[in-house]
Biopython code that builds the backbone (N, CA, C, O; Angstrom):
import numpy as np
from Bio.PDB.StructureBuilder import StructureBuilder

atoms = [
    (1, "MET", "N", (0.929, -1.188, 0.013)),
    (1, "MET", "CA", (-0.064, -0.028, 0.057)),
    (1, "MET", "C", (0.845, 1.290, -0.035)),
    (1, "MET", "O", (2.058, 1.253, 0.171)),
    (2, "ALA", "N", (0.231, 2.311, -0.321)),
    (2, "ALA", "CA", (0.994, 3.616, -0.492)),
    (2, "ALA", "C", (0.736, 4.203, 0.871)),
    (2, "ALA", "O", (-0.262, 4.027, 1.571)),
    (3, "ASN", "N", (1.975, 5.047, 1.171)),
    (3, "ASN", "CA", (2.015, 5.939, 2.371)),
    (3, "ASN", "C", (2.074, 7.365, 1.977)),
    (3, "ASN", "O", (2.678, 7.640, 0.940)),
    (4, "LEU", "N", (1.498, 8.350, 2.704)),
    (4, "LEU", "CA", (1.621, 9.773, 2.522)),
    (4, "LEU", "C", (2.675, 10.208, 3.407)),
    (4, "LEU", "O", (2.394, 10.239, 4.604)),
    (5, "LEU", "N", (3.840, 10.552, 3.047)),
    (5, "LEU", "CA", (4.800, 11.301, 3.829)),
    (5, "LEU", "C", (4.629, 12.789, 3.835)),
    (5, "LEU", "O", (4.995, 13.467, 2.874)),
    (6, "LYS", "N", (4.050, 13.334, 4.958)),
    (6, "LYS", "CA", (3.728, 14.821, 5.002)),
    (6, "LYS", "C", (4.970, 15.595, 5.320)),
    (6, "LYS", "O", (5.929, 15.153, 5.951)),
    (7, "ALA", "N", (4.852, 16.795, 4.817)),
    (7, "ALA", "CA", (5.988, 17.707, 4.915)),
    (7, "ALA", "C", (6.235, 17.950, 6.401)),
    (7, "ALA", "O", (7.378, 18.267, 6.732)),
    (8, "ASN", "N", (5.308, 17.838, 7.311)),
    (8, "ASN", "CA", (5.516, 18.054, 8.694)),
    (8, "ASN", "C", (5.951, 16.891, 9.444)),
    (8, "ASN", "O", (5.853, 16.844, 10.670)),
    (9, "GLY", "N", (6.472, 15.866, 8.675)),
    (9, "GLY", "CA", (7.155, 14.689, 9.303)),
    (9, "GLY", "C", (6.168, 13.582, 9.672)),
    (9, "GLY", "O", (6.635, 12.485, 9.977)),
    (10, "THR", "N", (4.840, 13.772, 9.672)),
    (10, "THR", "CA", (3.850, 12.609, 9.965)),
    (10, "THR", "C", (3.670, 11.755, 8.792)),
    (10, "THR", "O", (3.919, 12.185, 7.666)),
    (11, "VAL", "N", (3.271, 10.626, 8.990)),
    (11, "VAL", "CA", (2.984, 9.502, 7.936)),
    (11, "VAL", "C", (1.545, 9.117, 8.120)),
    (11, "VAL", "O", (1.034, 8.905, 9.220)),
    (12, "GLU", "N", (0.911, 9.041, 6.930)),
    (12, "GLU", "CA", (-0.348, 8.312, 6.881)),
    (12, "GLU", "C", (-0.255, 7.150, 6.152)),
    (12, "GLU", "O", (0.180, 7.161, 5.000)),
    (13, "GLU", "N", (-0.652, 6.056, 6.758)),
    (13, "GLU", "CA", (-0.296, 4.679, 6.164)),
    (13, "GLU", "C", (-1.538, 4.376, 5.312)),
    (13, "GLU", "O", (-2.642, 4.802, 5.652)),
    (14, "ASN", "N", (-1.353, 3.620, 4.173)),
    (14, "ASN", "CA", (-2.323, 2.862, 3.377)),
    (14, "ASN", "C", (-3.298, 3.910, 2.852)),
    (14, "ASN", "O", (-4.492, 3.770, 3.116)),
    (15, "VAL", "N", (-2.867, 4.989, 2.100)),
    (15, "VAL", "CA", (-3.679, 5.812, 1.564)),
    (15, "VAL", "C", (-4.174, 5.396, 0.097)),
    (15, "VAL", "O", (-3.447, 4.688, -0.599)),
    (16, "SER", "N", (-5.326, 5.810, -0.331)),
    (16, "SER", "CA", (-5.797, 5.242, -1.640)),
    (16, "SER", "C", (-5.249, 6.074, -2.758)),
    (16, "SER", "O", (-5.355, 7.300, -2.799)),
    (17, "ILE", "N", (-4.639, 5.314, -3.689)),
    (17, "ILE", "CA", (-4.211, 5.991, -4.919)),
    (17, "ILE", "C", (-4.777, 5.309, -6.271)),
    (17, "ILE", "O", (-4.087, 5.137, -7.276)),
    (18, "LYS", "N", (-6.048, 4.969, -6.155)),
    (18, "LYS", "CA", (-6.718, 4.206, -7.253)),
    (18, "LYS", "C", (-6.858, 5.057, -8.463)),
    (18, "LYS", "O", (-6.767, 4.559, -9.585)),
    (19, "THR", "N", (-7.092, 6.412, -8.261)),
    (19, "THR", "CA", (-7.289, 7.225, -9.432)),
    (19, "THR", "C", (-6.236, 8.318, -9.303)),
    (19, "THR", "O", (-5.477, 8.488, -8.349)),
    (20, "LEU", "N", (-6.327, 9.104, -10.543)),
    (20, "LEU", "CA", (-5.329, 10.198, -10.695)),
    (20, "LEU", "C", (-5.773, 11.338, -9.724)),
    (20, "LEU", "O", (-4.999, 12.092, -9.134)),
    (21, "GLU", "N", (-7.150, 11.351, -9.648)),
    (21, "GLU", "CA", (-7.699, 12.534, -8.750)),
    (21, "GLU", "C", (-7.280, 12.178, -7.250)),
    (21, "GLU", "O", (-6.933, 13.099, -6.510)),
    (22, "ASP", "N", (-7.303, 10.865, -6.788)),
    (22, "ASP", "CA", (-6.801, 10.554, -5.619)),
    (22, "ASP", "C", (-5.432, 11.041, -5.244)),
    (22, "ASP", "O", (-5.227, 11.585, -4.159)),
    (23, "MET", "N", (-4.472, 10.841, -6.162)),
    (23, "MET", "CA", (-3.083, 11.121, -6.111)),
    (23, "MET", "C", (-2.860, 12.742, -6.091)),
    (23, "MET", "O", (-2.036, 13.284, -5.354)),
    (24, "GLN", "N", (-3.637, 13.377, -6.926)),
    (24, "GLN", "CA", (-3.592, 14.767, -6.983)),
    (24, "GLN", "C", (-3.980, 15.470, -5.648)),
    (24, "GLN", "O", (-3.330, 16.381, -5.136)),
    (25, "SER", "N", (-5.040, 14.968, -5.188)),
    (25, "SER", "CA", (-5.722, 15.439, -3.854)),
    (25, "SER", "C", (-4.660, 15.302, -2.730)),
    (25, "SER", "O", (-4.470, 16.184, -1.893)),
    (26, "LEU", "N", (-4.011, 14.176, -2.774)),
    (26, "LEU", "CA", (-3.013, 13.866, -1.679)),
    (26, "LEU", "C", (-1.765, 14.734, -1.693)),
    (26, "LEU", "O", (-1.191, 15.065, -0.656)),
    (27, "VAL", "N", (-1.362, 15.096, -2.931)),
    (27, "VAL", "CA", (-0.104, 15.889, -2.976)),
    (27, "VAL", "C", (-0.410, 17.494, -3.222)),
    (27, "VAL", "O", (0.436, 18.377, -3.082)),
    (28, "GLY", "N", (-1.666, 17.683, -3.583)),
    (28, "GLY", "CA", (-2.186, 19.171, -3.713)),
    (28, "GLY", "C", (-1.922, 19.774, -5.030)),
    (28, "GLY", "O", (-1.646, 20.970, -5.128)),
    (29, "GLY", "N", (-1.998, 18.999, -6.032)),
    (29, "GLY", "CA", (-1.732, 19.407, -7.440)),
    (29, "GLY", "C", (-1.402, 18.468, -8.495)),
    (29, "GLY", "O", (-1.582, 17.265, -8.307)),
    (30, "TYR", "N", (-0.941, 18.904, -9.576)),
    (30, "TYR", "CA", (-0.487, 17.879, -10.545)),
    (30, "TYR", "C", (0.617, 17.085, -10.095)),
    (30, "TYR", "O", (1.438, 17.554, -9.307)),
    (31, "ILE", "N", (0.709, 15.743, -10.603)),
    (31, "ILE", "CA", (1.679, 14.836, -10.090)),
    (31, "ILE", "C", (2.815, 14.643, -10.953)),
    (31, "ILE", "O", (2.713, 14.874, -12.158)),
    (32, "GLU", "N", (4.004, 14.196, -10.383)),
    (32, "GLU", "CA", (5.290, 13.855, -10.888)),
    (32, "GLU", "C", (5.856, 12.724, -10.250)),
    (32, "GLU", "O", (5.883, 12.627, -9.023)),
    (33, "PHE", "N", (6.312, 11.855, -11.025)),
    (33, "PHE", "CA", (6.935, 10.729, -10.408)),
    (33, "PHE", "C", (8.466, 10.791, -10.242)),
    (33, "PHE", "O", (9.179, 11.080, -11.203)),
    (34, "VAL", "N", (8.980, 10.516, -9.006)),
    (34, "VAL", "CA", (10.528, 10.551, -8.765)),
    (34, "VAL", "C", (10.879, 9.133, -8.485)),
    (34, "VAL", "O", (10.285, 8.480, -7.627)),
    (35, "TYR", "N", (11.839, 8.664, -9.207)),
    (35, "TYR", "CA", (12.282, 7.222, -9.193)),
    (35, "TYR", "C", (13.573, 7.243, -8.234)),
    (35, "TYR", "O", (14.459, 8.062, -8.477)),
    (36, "THR", "N", (13.677, 6.493, -7.316)),
    (36, "THR", "CA", (14.660, 6.366, -6.324)),
    (36, "THR", "C", (15.588, 5.110, -6.527)),
    (36, "THR", "O", (15.168, 4.144, -7.165)),
    (37, "THR", "N", (16.714, 5.127, -6.041)),
    (37, "THR", "CA", (17.615, 3.908, -5.925)),
    (37, "THR", "C", (17.269, 2.996, -4.918)),
    (37, "THR", "O", (17.959, 1.985, -4.788)),
    (38, "LYS", "N", (16.213, 3.215, -4.112)),
    (38, "LYS", "CA", (15.895, 2.495, -2.871)),
    (38, "LYS", "C", (14.522, 1.601, -3.217)),
    (38, "LYS", "O", (13.780, 1.202, -2.320)),
    (39, "ASP", "N", (14.307, 1.368, -4.493)),
    (39, "ASP", "CA", (13.188, 0.499, -4.960)),
    (39, "ASP", "C", (11.891, 1.178, -4.457)),
    (39, "ASP", "O", (10.936, 0.533, -4.023)),
    (40, "LYS", "N", (11.924, 2.499, -4.544)),
    (40, "LYS", "CA", (10.644, 3.175, -4.147)),
    (40, "LYS", "C", (10.448, 4.224, -5.159)),
    (40, "LYS", "O", (11.412, 4.758, -5.707)),
    (41, "VAL", "N", (9.254, 4.527, -5.417)),
    (41, "VAL", "CA", (8.700, 5.681, -6.314)),
    (41, "VAL", "C", (7.970, 6.720, -5.445)),
    (41, "VAL", "O", (7.096, 6.396, -4.641)),
    (42, "LEU", "N", (8.355, 7.920, -5.638)),
    (42, "LEU", "CA", (7.616, 8.923, -4.941)),
    (42, "LEU", "C", (6.811, 9.764, -5.904)),
    (42, "LEU", "O", (7.198, 10.066, -7.033)),
    (43, "ILE", "N", (5.707, 10.102, -5.385)),
    (43, "ILE", "CA", (4.661, 10.884, -6.290)),
    (43, "ILE", "C", (4.599, 12.185, -5.635)),
    (43, "ILE", "O", (4.227, 12.333, -4.471)),
    (44, "VAL", "N", (4.965, 13.108, -6.397)),
    (44, "VAL", "CA", (5.177, 14.522, -5.719)),
    (44, "VAL", "C", (4.260, 15.443, -6.462)),
    (44, "VAL", "O", (3.679, 15.128, -7.501)),
    (45, "ASN", "N", (4.164, 16.682, -5.820)),
    (45, "ASN", "CA", (3.424, 17.872, -6.583)),
    (45, "ASN", "C", (4.433, 18.384, -7.562)),
    (45, "ASN", "O", (5.527, 18.788, -7.166)),
    (46, "GLU", "N", (4.082, 18.381, -8.911)),
    (46, "GLU", "CA", (4.838, 18.722, -9.995)),
    (46, "GLU", "C", (5.398, 20.196, -9.852)),
    (46, "GLU", "O", (6.488, 20.500, -10.337)),
    (47, "GLU", "N", (4.593, 21.108, -9.155)),
    (47, "GLU", "CA", (4.921, 22.478, -9.082)),
    (47, "GLU", "C", (5.341, 22.854, -7.625)),
    (47, "GLU", "O", (5.266, 24.032, -7.274)),
    (48, "GLY", "N", (5.726, 22.006, -6.871)),
    (48, "GLY", "CA", (6.041, 22.043, -5.465)),
    (48, "GLY", "C", (7.058, 22.995, -5.336)),
    (48, "GLY", "O", (6.842, 23.913, -4.545)),
    (49, "LEU", "N", (8.230, 22.975, -6.003)),
    (49, "LEU", "CA", (9.334, 23.970, -5.887)),
    (49, "LEU", "C", (8.903, 25.446, -6.360)),
    (49, "LEU", "O", (9.191, 26.487, -5.769)),
    (50, "LEU", "N", (8.214, 25.336, -7.450)),
    (50, "LEU", "CA", (7.726, 26.740, -7.996)),
    (50, "LEU", "C", (6.830, 27.477, -7.014)),
    (50, "LEU", "O", (6.959, 28.696, -6.907)),
    (51, "THR", "N", (5.935, 26.822, -6.293)),
    (51, "THR", "CA", (5.080, 27.270, -5.344)),
    (51, "THR", "C", (5.539, 27.333, -3.958)),
    (51, "THR", "O", (4.735, 27.666, -3.088)),
    (52, "SER", "N", (6.746, 27.048, -3.661)),
    (52, "SER", "CA", (7.477, 27.091, -2.368)),
    (52, "SER", "C", (6.778, 26.306, -1.370)),
    (52, "SER", "O", (6.497, 26.768, -0.264)),
    (53, "LEU", "N", (6.509, 25.194, -1.719)),
    (53, "LEU", "CA", (5.882, 24.254, -0.699)),
    (53, "LEU", "C", (7.126, 23.850, 0.342)),
    (53, "LEU", "O", (8.288, 23.924, -0.056)),
    (54, "PRO", "N", (6.834, 23.455, 1.580)),
    (54, "PRO", "CA", (7.812, 23.235, 2.629)),
    (54, "PRO", "C", (8.629, 22.095, 2.282)),
    (54, "PRO", "O", (8.173, 21.207, 1.562)),
    (55, "LEU", "N", (9.847, 22.056, 2.760)),
    (55, "LEU", "CA", (10.798, 20.912, 2.609)),
    (55, "LEU", "C", (10.090, 19.616, 3.226)),
    (55, "LEU", "O", (9.443, 19.635, 4.273)),
    (56, "ASN", "N", (10.294, 18.558, 2.478)),
    (56, "ASN", "CA", (9.896, 17.232, 3.122)),
    (56, "ASN", "C", (11.176, 16.381, 3.310)),
    (56, "ASN", "O", (11.713, 15.673, 2.459)),
    (57, "GLN", "N", (11.539, 16.578, 4.531)),
    (57, "GLN", "CA", (12.975, 15.965, 4.839)),
    (57, "GLN", "C", (13.048, 14.451, 4.578)),
    (57, "GLN", "O", (14.007, 13.958, 3.985)),
    (58, "SER", "N", (11.995, 13.713, 5.041)),
    (58, "SER", "CA", (12.002, 12.317, 4.948)),
    (58, "SER", "C", (11.921, 11.928, 3.522)),
    (58, "SER", "O", (12.608, 10.965, 3.183)),
    (59, "ALA", "N", (11.171, 12.538, 2.608)),
    (59, "ALA", "CA", (11.067, 12.182, 1.152)),
    (59, "ALA", "C", (12.382, 12.603, 0.521)),
    (59, "ALA", "O", (12.806, 11.885, -0.384)),
    (60, "SER", "N", (13.073, 13.656, 0.871)),
    (60, "SER", "CA", (14.318, 14.149, 0.399)),
    (60, "SER", "C", (15.555, 13.187, 0.690)),
    (60, "SER", "O", (16.558, 13.068, -0.013)),
    (61, "ASP", "N", (15.273, 12.553, 1.837)),
    (61, "ASP", "CA", (16.345, 11.598, 2.266)),
    (61, "ASP", "C", (16.260, 10.376, 1.412)),
    (61, "ASP", "O", (17.272, 9.891, 0.905)),
    (62, "ILE", "N", (15.019, 9.853, 1.240)),
    (62, "ILE", "CA", (14.718, 8.734, 0.372)),
    (62, "ILE", "C", (15.249, 8.843, -1.095)),
    (62, "ILE", "O", (15.804, 7.935, -1.713)),
    (63, "ALA", "N", (14.965, 10.205, -1.584)),
    (63, "ALA", "CA", (15.232, 10.342, -3.040)),
    (63, "ALA", "C", (16.670, 11.041, -3.287)),
    (63, "ALA", "O", (17.105, 11.326, -4.403)),
    (64, "GLU", "N", (17.336, 11.272, -2.055)),
    (64, "GLU", "CA", (18.697, 11.926, -2.312)),
    (64, "GLU", "C", (18.669, 13.109, -3.020)),
    (64, "GLU", "O", (19.640, 13.314, -3.749)),
    (65, "GLN", "N", (17.672, 14.054, -2.980)),
    (65, "GLN", "CA", (17.452, 15.320, -3.481)),
    (65, "GLN", "C", (16.392, 15.953, -2.811)),
    (65, "GLN", "O", (15.655, 15.377, -2.010)),
    (66, "THR", "N", (16.300, 17.318, -3.185)),
    (66, "THR", "CA", (15.259, 18.094, -2.533)),
    (66, "THR", "C", (13.914, 17.727, -3.025)),
    (66, "THR", "O", (13.613, 17.711, -4.218)),
    (67, "ILE", "N", (13.043, 17.403, -1.957)),
    (67, "ILE", "CA", (11.729, 17.090, -2.366)),
    (67, "ILE", "C", (10.815, 17.930, -1.425)),
    (67, "ILE", "O", (11.056, 17.979, -0.219)),
    (68, "VAL", "N", (9.848, 18.537, -1.938)),
    (68, "VAL", "CA", (8.788, 19.557, -1.026)),
    (68, "VAL", "C", (7.475, 18.963, -1.158)),
    (68, "VAL", "O", (7.095, 18.160, -2.010)),
    (69, "GLY", "N", (6.780, 19.516, -0.110)),
    (69, "GLY", "CA", (5.234, 19.191, -0.016)),
    (69, "GLY", "C", (5.010, 17.833, 0.528)),
    (69, "GLY", "O", (5.938, 17.148, 0.957)),
    (70, "ASP", "N", (3.703, 17.424, 0.509)),
    (70, "ASP", "CA", (3.350, 16.139, 0.916)),
    (70, "ASP", "C", (3.543, 15.189, -0.316)),
    (70, "ASP", "O", (3.269, 15.528, -1.467)),
    (71, "VAL", "N", (4.051, 13.942, 0.050)),
    (71, "VAL", "CA", (4.550, 13.127, -1.031)),
    (71, "VAL", "C", (3.952, 11.627, -0.741)),
    (71, "VAL", "O", (3.878, 11.212, 0.416)),
    (72, "ILE", "N", (3.560, 10.895, -1.784)),
    (72, "ILE", "CA", (3.086, 9.539, -1.698)),
    (72, "ILE", "C", (4.239, 8.574, -2.037)),
    (72, "ILE", "O", (4.896, 8.698, -3.070)),
    (73, "GLU", "N", (4.446, 7.659, -1.174)),
    (73, "GLU", "CA", (5.686, 6.763, -1.249)),
    (73, "GLU", "C", (4.987, 5.276, -1.667)),
    (73, "GLU", "O", (4.119, 4.741, -0.978)),
    (74, "VAL", "N", (5.452, 4.787, -2.748)),
    (74, "VAL", "CA", (5.037, 3.473, -3.075)),
    (74, "VAL", "C", (6.249, 2.675, -3.438)),
    (74, "VAL", "O", (7.290, 3.212, -3.819)),
    (75, "SER", "N", (6.089, 1.340, -3.310)),
    (75, "SER", "CA", (7.194, 0.385, -3.780)),
    (75, "SER", "C", (7.198, 0.273, -5.249)),
    (75, "SER", "O", (6.190, 0.559, -5.896)),
    (76, "MET", "N", (8.198, -0.097, -5.756)),
    (76, "MET", "CA", (8.401, -0.153, -7.275)),
    (76, "MET", "C", (7.385, -1.295, -7.717)),
    (76, "MET", "O", (6.813, -1.249, -8.806)),
    (77, "GLU", "N", (7.202, -2.313, -6.806)),
    (77, "GLU", "CA", (6.187, -3.355, -7.249)),
    (77, "GLU", "C", (4.790, -2.771, -7.445)),
    (77, "GLU", "O", (4.112, -2.969, -8.454)),
    (78, "GLU", "N", (4.405, -2.015, -6.369)),
    (78, "GLU", "CA", (3.069, -1.414, -6.480)),
    (78, "GLU", "C", (3.021, -0.445, -7.609)),
    (78, "GLU", "O", (2.018, -0.373, -8.319)),
    (79, "TYR", "N", (4.113, 0.336, -7.810)),
    (79, "TYR", "CA", (3.915, 1.257, -8.992)),
    (79, "TYR", "C", (3.816, 0.532, -10.281)),
    (79, "TYR", "O", (3.067, 1.008, -11.134)),
    (80, "LYS", "N", (4.478, -0.565, -10.539)),
    (80, "LYS", "CA", (4.257, -1.418, -11.708)),
    (80, "LYS", "C", (2.707, -1.790, -11.927)),
    (80, "LYS", "O", (2.137, -1.733, -13.017)),
    (81, "LYS", "N", (2.211, -2.118, -10.898)),
    (81, "LYS", "CA", (0.805, -2.675, -10.860)),
    (81, "LYS", "C", (-0.180, -1.327, -11.298)),
    (81, "LYS", "O", (-1.253, -1.495, -11.878)),
    (82, "MET", "N", (0.259, -0.204, -10.993)),
    (82, "MET", "CA", (-0.479, 0.952, -11.331)),
    (82, "MET", "C", (-0.480, 1.232, -12.768)),
    (82, "MET", "O", (-1.502, 1.617, -13.335)),
    (83, "MET", "N", (0.668, 1.046, -13.395)),
    (83, "MET", "CA", (0.718, 1.253, -14.844)),
    (83, "MET", "C", (0.349, 0.312, -15.797)),
    (83, "MET", "O", (0.427, 0.584, -16.995)),
]
sb = StructureBuilder()
sb.init_structure("model")
sb.init_model(0)
sb.init_chain("A")
sb.init_seg("    ")
for serial, (resi, resn, name, xyz) in enumerate(atoms, 1):
    if name == "N":
        sb.init_residue(resn, " ", resi, " ")
    sb.init_atom(name, np.array(xyz, "f"), 0.0, 1.0, " ", f" {name:<3s}", serial, name[0])
structure = sb.get_structure()
């Protein structure tokens, strides 16, 4: 299942990402996929940096790059099922 890594450091487990609208609602806008070396895919707000969303430290640590806003974390296995 997918987890929502919130910018404030909290985690919501088992969030629904069945539809595009579900994912957009969780990240607060258009989505973009960030592929990591840790067998995880992060679904982020595509315009998060442009709109100055707050730093998401836990997502940044996973991606090894700056990630902002609330982020959906899924395993690569689950991501492949979505596609």
